[in-house]
C-alpha positions in Angstrom: 57.9 9.2 -33.4 57.4 8.8 -36.8 54.7 11.1 -37.4 51.3 10.4 -39.4 51.0 10.7 -42.1 46.9 11.4 -41.8 45.7 14.2 -44.9 42.9 16.5 -43.8 39.7 16.5 -46.7 40.3 19.6 -49.1 36.9 21.1 -49.7 36.2 23.4 -52.9 33.3 26.0 -52.9 30.2 25.6 -55.5 32.2 28.4 -57.5 35.6 27.3 -57.7 33.7 23.3 -58.8 32.0 25.2 -61.3 34.6 27.6 -62.9 36.4 23.6 -63.1 34.4 22.3 -65.2 33.9 25.3 -67.2 37.6 24.9 -68.0 36.2 21.5 -69.6 33.7 22.8 -71.0 33.5 26.3 -72.3 37.2 26.9 -72.5 38.5 23.9 -74.6 40.8 22.1 -71.6 41.2 18.6 -71.3 40.8 17.3 -67.5 44.7 16.3 -67.6 44.9 20.4 -68.5 42.3 21.7 -66.1 44.0 19.5 -63.4 47.2 20.2 -63.3 46.2 23.9 -62.4 43.8 23.9 -59.9 46.4 21.1 -58.6 42.9 18.4 -58.2 42.1 15.3 -59.9 40.5 15.1 -62.7 38.6 12.2 -62.1 37.2 15.4 -59.8 36.4 17.3 -62.3 34.9 14.8 -64.1 32.4 14.2 -61.6 31.9 18.3 -60.9 30.4 17.7 -64.5 28.5 14.8 -64.0 26.6 16.5 -60.6 26.3 19.5 -62.3 24.5 17.8 -65.4 22.5 16.2 -62.9 21.2 18.8 -60.9 21.9 21.7 -62.3 21.7 25.1 -60.6 20.9 22.9 -57.7 24.1 21.4 -58.2 26.5 20.5 -54.6 24.8 21.6 -51.8 27.5 20.9 -49.6 26.3 20.6 -46.3 25.2 23.1 -44.3 25.5 25.4 -46.9 21.4 26.7 -46.9 21.3 27.8 -43.3 24.5 29.7 -44.1 23.1 31.6 -46.9 20.4 31.9 -44.4 22.2 33.3 -41.4 23.4 36.1 -44.7 20.8 37.1 -45.6 19.6 38.1 -42.2 22.6 40.1 -41.8 22.5 41.7 -44.7 19.1 42.4 -43.8 20.4 42.9 -40.6 22.5 45.9 -41.8 20.0 47.0 -44.1 17.1 47.7 -41.5 19.9 49.2 -38.4 20.6 52.2 -41.5 16.8 52.3 -41.7 17.2 53.5 -38.1 19.4 55.2 -37.6 18.3 57.2 -40.8 14.4 57.9 -39.2 16.4 59.0 -35.8 17.6 61.9 -37.7 14.9 62.7 -39.6 12.4 62.6 -36.8 14.7 64.8 -34.8 14.6 66.9 -38.3 11.4 67.4 -37.8 11.3 67.6 -34.2 13.1 71.0 -33.9 11.8 72.6 -37.3 8.3 72.5 -35.6 9.9 74.0 -32.0 
């Protein structure tokens, strides 16, 4: 049986895209050089550059990344609150011993 030639679509992080564009805009690489070095096509870098120019810092919103960022923010906040709770427990125990 012949193997199917289905390609899986590669996804790139926002940081990767920004850095790829920076190779061309700030480092002086040609689109072809940057693309060859990163293993992508020069058309991808051109498209990413257009997106950055059009949307600025809001470029590359992705699918559901806002939700992912919110989840990460909430996890970080939860970790901080759990740490604070532990500190308060220890402080309460300490002061309970001092007053007794």
